C-alpha positions in Angstrom: 113.0 41.3 -150.7 115.6 44.0 -151.0 116.2 46.6 -148.3 114.9 49.4 -150.6 111.6 47.6 -151.3 111.2 46.8 -147.6 111.7 50.4 -146.6 109.2 51.4 -149.3 106.5 49.1 -147.8 107.2 50.4 -144.3 106.8 54.0 -145.5 103.5 53.1 -147.3 102.2 51.4 -144.1 103.1 54.5 -141.9 101.3 56.8 -144.4 98.2 54.6 -144.5 98.0 54.5 -140.7 98.4 58.3 -140.4 95.6 58.9 -142.9 93.3 56.4 -141.0 94.1 58.1 -137.6 93.5 61.6 -139.0 90.2 60.5 -140.5 89.0 58.8 -137.3 90.1 61.7 -135.1 88.3 64.3 -137.2 85.0 65.2 -135.5 81.9 64.5 -137.5 80.2 67.7 -138.7 76.5 67.8 -138.7 74.0 70.4 -139.9 73.1 71.3 -136.3 76.7 72.2 -135.6 77.0 74.6 -138.5 75.7 77.7 -136.6 78.1 77.1 -133.7 80.9 76.4 -136.1 80.3 79.9 -137.6 79.9 81.5 -134.1 83.3 80.1 -133.0 85.0 81.1 -136.2 83.8 84.7 -135.9 84.7 85.0 -132.3 88.2 83.6 -132.7 88.8 85.6 -135.9 87.8 88.8 -134.0 90.1 87.9 -131.1 93.0 87.0 -133.3 92.7 90.3 -135.2 93.1 92.2 -131.9 96.5 93.2 -130.7 97.2 90.9 -127.7 98.6 93.8 -125.7 95.0 95.1 -125.6 94.0 91.9 -123.9 95.9 91.9 -120.5 96.5 88.4 -119.2 95.2 88.7 -115.6 96.6 85.3 -114.7 100.1 86.4 -115.7 102.0 85.9 -118.9 100.7 83.7 -121.6 97.7 83.4 -123.8 94.5 85.2 -122.6 91.9 83.2 -120.8 88.4 83.0 -122.5 85.2 81.9 -120.8 81.6 81.6 -122.1 79.3 83.4 -119.7 76.2 81.3 -118.8 72.6 82.5 -119.4 72.1 83.4 -115.7 68.7 85.0 -116.1 67.1 83.2 -118.9 63.6 83.8 -120.0 61.3 81.1 -118.5 59.9 80.5 -122.0 63.2 79.0 -123.0 64.2 76.0 -120.9 67.6 76.4 -119.2 68.8 73.0 -120.4 68.4 74.3 -124.0 70.5 77.4 -123.2 73.2 75.4 -121.5 73.3 73.0 -124.5 73.8 75.9 -126.8 76.8 77.2 -124.7 78.2 73.7 -124.5 78.2 73.4 -128.3 79.8 76.8 -128.7 82.5 75.9 -126.2 83.2 72.6 -128.1 83.6 74.5 -131.3 85.9 77.1 -129.7 88.0 74.3 -128.4 88.1 72.5 -131.8 89.1 75.7 -133.7 91.3 77.3 -131.1 94.6 75.7 -132.1 96.3 76.9 -128.9 95.8 80.6 -129.5 93.7 81.1 -126.3 93.1 79.2 -123.0 89.5 78.2 -122.6 87.9 78.0 -119.1 85.5 75.1 -118.7 81.9 76.0 -118.1 81.8 73.9 -114.9 84.7 75.9 -113.4 83.1 79.2 -114.3 79.8 78.0 -112.7 81.6 77.1 -109.5 83.2 80.5 -109.2 79.9 82.2 -109.9 78.2 80.1 -107.2 80.9 81.0 -104.7 80.4 84.7 -105.6 76.7 84.5 -105.1 77.0 82.6 -101.8 79.6 85.1 -100.3 78.0 88.3 -101.5 76.2 90.4 -99.0 72.4 90.3 -99.5 71.0 93.6 -100.7 74.3 94.9 -102.2 74.5 95.6 -106.0 77.7 93.9 -106.8 79.1 93.7 -110.3 79.5 90.1 -111.3 82.0 90.9 -114.0 84.3 92.6 -111.5 83.9 89.7 -109.0 84.7 87.3 -111.8 87.8 89.4 -112.7 89.3 88.8 -109.2 88.1 85.3 -108.7 88.4 83.4 -112.0 91.2 85.5 -113.6 89.2 85.5 -116.9 90.4 88.0 -119.6 87.6 87.7 -122.2 84.0 86.8 -121.6 81.8 85.4 -124.5 78.3 86.6 -123.7 75.3 85.3 -125.5 72.0 87.1 -126.3 68.9 85.0 -126.9 65.3 85.7 -127.6 62.3 83.6 -128.4 60.9 83.8 -131.9 57.9 81.4 -132.2 59.1 77.9 -132.4 62.8 79.0 -132.6 65.3 81.2 -130.9 67.5 84.0 -132.3 71.0 83.7 -130.8 74.2 85.8 -131.0 77.4 86.2 -129.1 79.9 89.0 -128.2 83.5 88.7 -127.0 83.9 91.4 -124.3 87.0 92.6 -122.4 86.6 92.0 -118.7 88.9 95.0 -118.0 86.9 97.8 -119.7 83.9 96.2 -121.3 85.2 96.7 -124.9 83.9 94.4 -127.6 86.6 92.4 -129.4 84.2 90.4 -131.6 80.5 90.2 -132.4 78.8 87.4 -134.2 75.9 87.8 -136.6 72.6 86.7 -135.0 71.2 83.3 -136.2 67.9 81.6 -136.0 68.0 78.2 -134.5 65.1 75.7 -134.2 64.3 74.6 -130.6 65.0 71.0 -129.9 62.1 68.5 -129.9 59.6 69.5 -127.2 61.1 73.0 -126.7 58.6 74.8 -128.9 55.6 73.5 -127.0 56.9 74.2 -123.5 54.2 75.2 -121.1 55.0 77.5 -118.1 54.0 76.9 -114.6 52.2 79.7 -112.8 55.3 80.9 -110.9 57.4 80.8 -114.1 54.8 82.8 -115.9 54.8 85.5 -113.2 58.6 85.8 -113.3 58.8 85.8 -117.0 56.0 88.4 -117.5 57.5 90.7 -114.9 61.0 90.4 -116.4 59.8 91.0 -120.0 57.5 94.0 -119.2 60.1 95.6 -116.9 62.2 96.4 -120.0 59.6 98.8 -121.1 58.8 100.4 -117.7 61.8 102.6 -117.0 59.6 105.6 -116.6 56.9 103.8 -114.6 55.9 105.7 -111.5 52.3 104.7 -110.9 50.7 101.5 -112.1 47.0 100.9 -112.5 45.9 97.2 -112.7 42.8 95.8 -114.3 42.0 92.1 -113.8 42.5 90.0 -116.8 39.3 89.4 -118.7 38.4 85.8 -119.8 38.2 85.4 -123.6 35.4 83.0 -123.1 33.4 81.6 -120.3 31.8 83.1 -117.2 33.2 86.6 -116.5 31.7 86.6 -113.0 34.0 83.9 -111.7 37.3 85.6 -112.6 39.6 84.4 -109.8 42.5 83.6 -112.2 42.3 87.0 -113.9 42.4 88.9 -110.6 45.1 86.7 -109.1 47.5 86.6 -112.1 47.2 90.4 -112.6 47.9 91.0 -108.9 51.0 88.7 -108.9 52.5 90.2 -112.0 52.0 93.8 -110.9 53.7 93.0 -107.5 56.6 91.3 -109.3 56.9 94.1 -111.8 57.0 96.8 -109.2 59.7 94.9 -107.2 61.8 94.7 -110.3 61.5 98.3 -111.2 62.2 99.6 -107.6 65.7 101.2 -107.3 66.5 103.1 -104.2 69.9 104.2 -105.7 68.1 106.1 -108.5 65.2 107.1 -106.2 62.7 105.1 -108.2 59.8 103.8 -106.1 56.9 102.7 -108.4 53.6 101.9 -106.7 50.1 100.8 -107.4 47.7 103.8 -107.9 44.3 104.6 -109.2 43.7 104.8 -112.9 43.4 108.6 -112.9 46.9 109.0 -111.3 48.7 106.2 -113.2 51.5 106.6 -115.7 51.1 103.0 -116.9 48.2 100.5 -117.1 48.4 96.8 -116.9 45.6 94.8 -118.4 45.1 91.6 -120.5 43.0 88.7 -121.5 43.2 84.9 -121.1 41.7 81.9 -122.9 41.1 78.5 -121.2 42.0 75.6 -123.5 41.5 72.8 -121.0 45.1 71.5 -120.6 46.6 75.1 -120.8 45.7 78.7 -120.5 46.9 81.3 -123.0 47.5 84.7 -121.4 48.1 88.0 -123.1 49.3 90.9 -121.0 49.6 94.6 -122.1 51.6 97.2 -120.3 50.4 100.6 -121.7 52.0 103.9 -121.0 49.4 106.2 -122.7 51.7 107.1 -125.6 51.0 104.1 -127.8 54.2 102.4 -126.6 52.5 99.3 -125.4 54.6 96.2 -124.3 52.9 92.8 -124.9 53.6 89.5 -123.2 52.0 86.3 -124.5 52.6 82.8 -123.2 50.8 79.6 -122.2 50.4 78.3 -118.7 49.8 74.7 -117.6 46.3 74.4 -116.2 47.2 71.9 -113.5 49.3 74.7 -111.8 46.2 77.0 -111.4 43.7 74.5 -110.0 40.9 76.1 -108.1 41.1 79.5 -109.9 39.5 78.6 -113.3 35.8 78.4 -112.2 35.2 75.3 -114.1 32.1 73.3 -113.4 32.8 70.0 -111.6 32.9 66.9 -113.8 29.7 64.8 -113.5 30.3 61.8 -111.4 29.9 58.6 -113.2 28.2 55.9 -111.2 29.5 52.4 -112.0 26.6 50.0 -111.8 27.5 46.4 -111.1 26.2 44.2 -113.8 24.8 41.0 -112.4 25.0 37.5 -113.9 22.8 36.7 -116.9 19.2 35.7 -116.1 18.8 32.0 -115.7 16.6 30.3 -118.3 13.2 29.3 -116.9 11.4 26.5 -118.7 7.9 27.3 -119.9 5.1 26.7 -117.5 3.2 23.5 -117.8 -0.4 23.5 -119.2 -3.0 24.8 -116.7 -4.7 21.6 -116.3 -1.5 20.0 -114.9 -0.9 22.7 -112.2 -2.0 21.7 -108.8 -3.8 24.7 -107.2 -3.1 25.0 -103.5 -5.7 26.6 -101.2 -5.0 30.2 -100.2 -3.8 30.6 -96.6 -3.5 34.1 -95.0 -0.1 35.1 -93.8 0.3 35.1 -90.1 3.2 36.8 -88.4 5.4 34.6 -86.1 4.5 34.7 -82.4 6.7 37.0 -80.3 9.5 35.2 -78.6 9.0 34.3 -75.0 11.7 35.7 -72.7 12.4 34.9 -69.2 12.3 37.4 -66.3 15.0 40.2 -66.4 15.3 40.2 -70.2 16.2 43.7 -71.8 16.3 44.1 -75.6 19.2 46.5 -75.5 21.2 44.0 -73.5 20.4 41.3 -76.0 21.5 43.6 -78.9 24.7 44.4 -77.1 25.4 40.7 -76.6 24.7 40.0 -80.3 27.0 42.9 -81.4 29.8 41.7 -79.1 29.6 38.2 -80.5 29.7 39.6 -84.2 32.9 41.5 -83.3 34.6 38.4 -81.9 34.0 38.8 -78.1 32.3 36.2 -75.9 29.4 37.7 -74.1 27.5 34.5 -73.6 24.1 33.6 -75.1 22.0 36.6 -76.2 19.4 36.2 -73.6 19.2 39.9 -72.7 20.4 39.5 -69.2 23.6 41.3 -68.0 25.9 38.7 -66.6 29.6 38.9 -65.5 30.5 37.2 -68.7 28.9 40.0 -70.7 30.6 42.7 -68.6 33.9 41.0 -69.2 33.3 41.1 -73.0 32.2 44.7 -72.7 35.5 45.6 -70.9 37.6 43.9 -73.5 35.8 45.9 -76.2 36.3 49.1 -74.4 40.0 48.4 -74.0 40.5 47.7 -77.7 38.5 50.8 -78.7 40.4 53.1 -76.4 37.4 53.8 -74.2 37.3 54.0 -70.4 37.3 50.4 -69.2 34.5 49.8 -66.7 32.4 47.1 -68.2 29.3 49.3 -68.2 26.8 49.4 -71.0 26.3 53.1 -71.6 24.5 54.7 -74.6 27.9 55.8 -76.1 29.3 52.2 -75.9 26.2 50.8 -77.5 26.4 53.4 -80.4 30.1 52.6 -80.8 29.3 48.9 -81.0 26.6 49.6 -83.7 29.1 51.6 -85.7 31.9 49.1 -85.4 29.6 46.1 -86.4 28.3 47.7 -89.6 
């Protein structure tokens, strides 16, 4: 083989290997990745079209640092693991399409910084998390997501925001995403439902000053036993007032009578056995009603539904099958015995000093494994020794005396 032919084969081999490596290294695209592929493209295109001088690199010179802000206060009707999965998929797409234009901050690093901010902040102070993040994580651009529930799906969108002044560098189009398997049928616990209802209704209560509360009415069943309706309305109203209270803006909403109320909280619930469907309405009197509707797991509200107890099923033990009895012989072959009246056995003859209760005590001690001697009804040292042993084992005062309490205790133990 000539040197030219040899070089040609080597070149072909190198090209083939490079093609194989490029094919195997290319990430597989699936239909579920398409929305996040589009999200990442719109965000990076918007950032690339912005003059870099408008994105100050807080960490010094170099490419701006970009982080995806977690869904810190997510609706309880959307499991947090689903929201985290969406952000992880977006971060993966940003990393794939970035091509070195920006420096991406890992979500774990950002969560650690946020946890440190929360743990070191003074309780009761209204700190700005973006400002704190500015000084702790040196992030230049935050990608913030907005998500809302839409039946069995969610509507999701993102914005790239400047940490310095809150300006928007890029905004994606909202897209509808199906919830993963099991997400659409998520049932809330009682505590989750209280928090989620207060959070949702608080968005429509900026002008709430006085709140009148009516217990939820059952859609079906006995309206007299309405423990759940009263309890849930009370819990949500308290959580709602706590959310809307703002000393800085001098806003102090409180519970009032209906005639003095600016808003009215009422609702209905339906008991479906394994879950309760609740519908709450926050009305302001101007036909601007806010509605919250979710499902609650029944097992988290045990004792407040007023259900009748389940009938107890008695399990009867079925005995063995009846034995086969042969037919009776003919009458002429049966020997008829003369009738003899039943006579009770004669009473036992006891010696002098016999006491029935002593005999019973001796018998009970013997059944429990003690040695009181023969049950002759006579208190002997052997019987007292057995009584003292029983008293010691039962945690009673040890004196060997046969009191009424000791006899009752023996009867109970020997059952």
